N, C-alpha and C positions, 0 to 999 in steps of 0.2 A: 378721226373719231364718230363725224359720220356719217364713213360707210360702213365704221365697223355696229351699228348703232339697229337692228330689229325693229320696224315701225310696227306696229301692229292692230290687229282690229278689234274687238270685241262686241258681238251683236249678243242678249243677251235677251229671250221671250220665254213667252209659255211653252212649257213642251222644246224647250231646247236651247245649249249656249251652243257660237260659232264664235272660230279664231283664227285668223289670218295673221299669219308673222312673215315680214318681204325683208331682202336686205337690198340696201343700190348696191350694185355692179358699173364695173365699167361700160356693158354691153348691155342693160337695162334690168330691171327691176328678175329677181330674184326669191320663190319660194322656200320658206328655210321651215316654214312649221305652221301646219292647220289639225286643229284638235273642235272636236265636234260633240256635246255632252247631254245625255238626254236632264232636264228638270223639271219638275211636277207644272202642272199645267195652271197651280192659279199661285206663280210664283213672282205675276206680278198682278194689281189688280191697280186699273186706271193708272198704269204708270210705274204706283210705288210700291213697294219691294214687302211681300207677305211673307215669304219665307225667308230671313237674312239668315240665320244659319246654317239651314243647310245651301246654302248660296255661297256662305263664304267658306264652307269644307273644301264645297265643289274647288273653286277660286283657290285655297292656297293647297293643293292638289295641283293643279296648271303649272301655278307661279314655279314648282319644284325644275319643271318639263325646259324653264325659260330665259338665256343670259341675263347675267343680274342687268345689266344696261339694257335700257328697251323707252322704247318712246312708245306710251299705249294712249291707243284712241277711243274712248265706251262710246258707244253708240243707248242717245234719251232719248227715254221718252215720250214721245210728240203731244201723247195728252198729258204733261207735268208742267206742259211749255206754255206762255203769250206771248205773242210777234208784233210788233209795230217796227212802221218804218216813218221816219220821223226827218225832215227837212233839215238839210248840215244848213246853217247861218251861213250870212252870205263873207261873214270874217272866219276864215279859217282860227279855230278855237282849235289852240296846243293844252296836253295834260297840265293840270288837273280842272281844267277848265270847260272840255269836253262831257269829263267824267260828272260836274256839275251840271252841266246845261242835259246830260244825259237823266239823267237823275233829277227833273224838274217836268222833263216831261213824262218820267216814266210818273210822276206827281197826279198828271194829270189823265193819260190813259188805257192805266190798267188802275182796274177796281180794288185794290190790297196794297197795305198803307208800302213806302219802296226797302221800309227798315225791317220784312219780313220779305225781300222778294232779292235772289242771287241776282243783278244786269251783267248780262255782256249785247253788245256792238261792235260793229262792224262796219266797211263801206259796201254797202248794199249793190251784188254782184249785176240783178233782172235793175236799179231803181239809179241809174247815177242820180245823182247832187245832194242821194240820204242814207242815210245810218237805218241800219236792220238791227234794233234792239230785240234780242230775249229777254226773256224774264221767267224767272220761275221759284218756285216757295221756296224760302232756305231748308226752311226744314226738307224737302223734301231729297234736295242736290244734300245736304250733311246726312241725311242715307245711307244715299247712297258713297260716299264717301266715306264712311264709318265701317260700310261692307268690306269696301277696299282695305282700305286701312289695317281691317281684324286679317287679311288676307296677305298681307304684306307691298301689296298693290299701291302705287302711285301716278293715276289717269293724269297723262301731260292733258289732255283735251274731253271735254263730255262736249259729244254731236248731234244733232240731230239726225233721225236713224234718215228721214228721207232726203236728205243735205247729202248724208252717205250717195247715196244715189247719182247724184249733183257730179263730185268725182269722182262717181265709179265710170261717169259717159264719158266727161272729159278724156282719162288713160282709157282708156278703149278707143278715142277718137273717133267717134259714132256723131254720126248725122245731128246738125246742130239741133234739127229740128227736133228732133228724138226723141220722143216719151218711154220714161223707163217705166215699169210695174210690177213691184215683188207684193207677192200674197203670204200675209203670217196668219198666227191660226186665232189668233180672232181680230186683226183688222188689215186696210190697205196700206200702202205709203209707192207714194210715186212722188217723177219729177221729172215737168211736162212745161218746157221752156215756149211752148205757144202760146200757155196763160199763163197770160203778163199777169192777172191779179195778187196767184197762187201759186205761182212755180214747181214747188215743194210743196208736197199736201198727204193730207191719212184721209182718210177714214173707218170706222168700225164695220163689222161684216153686216152687222145690224143697219145700216145705212145706205148697204149696196152685198146682196148678197152673194153677188158672181160676175164676175168677168166685163158680163156684155149691164148690167149693173152699175157698176162702178162707168163703163164708158159714155152708157146715154145720160146718168146726173151729172158727173166728176168732166168727163173728158170728150166731151163729142169733138170737138177739131181734128185730138187729137190723130196721125195719117201712120206716119212710124214709129212702128211698137216693140218696143225689148219686154221681155218676161221674163221672172224669176219668180221660187214660190219657197219657204220655208222647205218642205214639205213636197213629197214628189207628188206633183201635176200633168195636168199632159197641158200640153199647150195652146191656148186658146186663137179660134181662126182667123187667120189674118197676125198671128205675134209673130216673130221672132226671136228664139233663144238671146235671153240672158244668158251670159257667159262672160262669168265674169276674170277668172283664168286666164283668160286672152291677151287681159291685160299683163300680162307675165312672161317675162322672155324668158327664165330660166327657168327647170326644172325636171324632178325626178320622181319615176313615184315612189312609193302610193300615193296617187291622189287621190282627193273625196270623189264617191260614186256619185253625188249629186252637185257639183258645183254651183247649180243657181241657189243654195241653202246657203251659204258665204259669199252670198252679194254685197250683205249691208258690211259684213267684217272687212273685205276690200274694199271696199271702199272709202270704209273708212280706217282704210292700212295708206292706205294712194292718200288720201288727205293732204293735198298743199298745204305747208308749212305756212302757219298766219305771217304779214310782210311786221 
């Protein structure tokens, strides 16, 4: 059954929606579906949905193009999320003790009542012996879920958009030290394993108006850089094209005109299953 299910990455941003569906075959990943649709420039405000009705209508039309059984992975805005690394206790914990341990830590680290938070945690890929705890306001997550439910969709995973770049880097088998940068209409995303304190990051265009400012302020140590953008953009000097469709082995036309627009959707679709 797993071979029959489409893995679909869905990237919703101000200005456009990008979706990419793939299916595992014996010879690798097959591109089964891609879709791009214009959205209002104010669809999101600081990550919160501002035009739920319009987005729901678009998603309802899109749902009709998909098979019944899908694994839907949705990019979640970094503006809505707080993250902390916490040490694992020396004595291994099983559920529900581990969950209780994380909730107790959340009371110390996050300036919001735990009952108002949706918490997720996993062993950190960047910090052995630690848990990466992600917290989002429950009301914001429920707003997103309600929009998908009205469209007849049930996301299997909400993944931070910057983390989608990590999955894409792994699928493309890039240099382990390579930095990936993706430009959106109102902010930047990056995955930079050389940045030990914050491998996955983001900032607004107000914080870094252009590529050069971004490099100087946030990624001064990055050497090998792959670049993509939500809209057609010239390749910065010294950067390499990030080509997400190169992670797929089976494709046939028509293909997206600008594959870089699908960098996040591809990373979401290629995201490994949680253990």
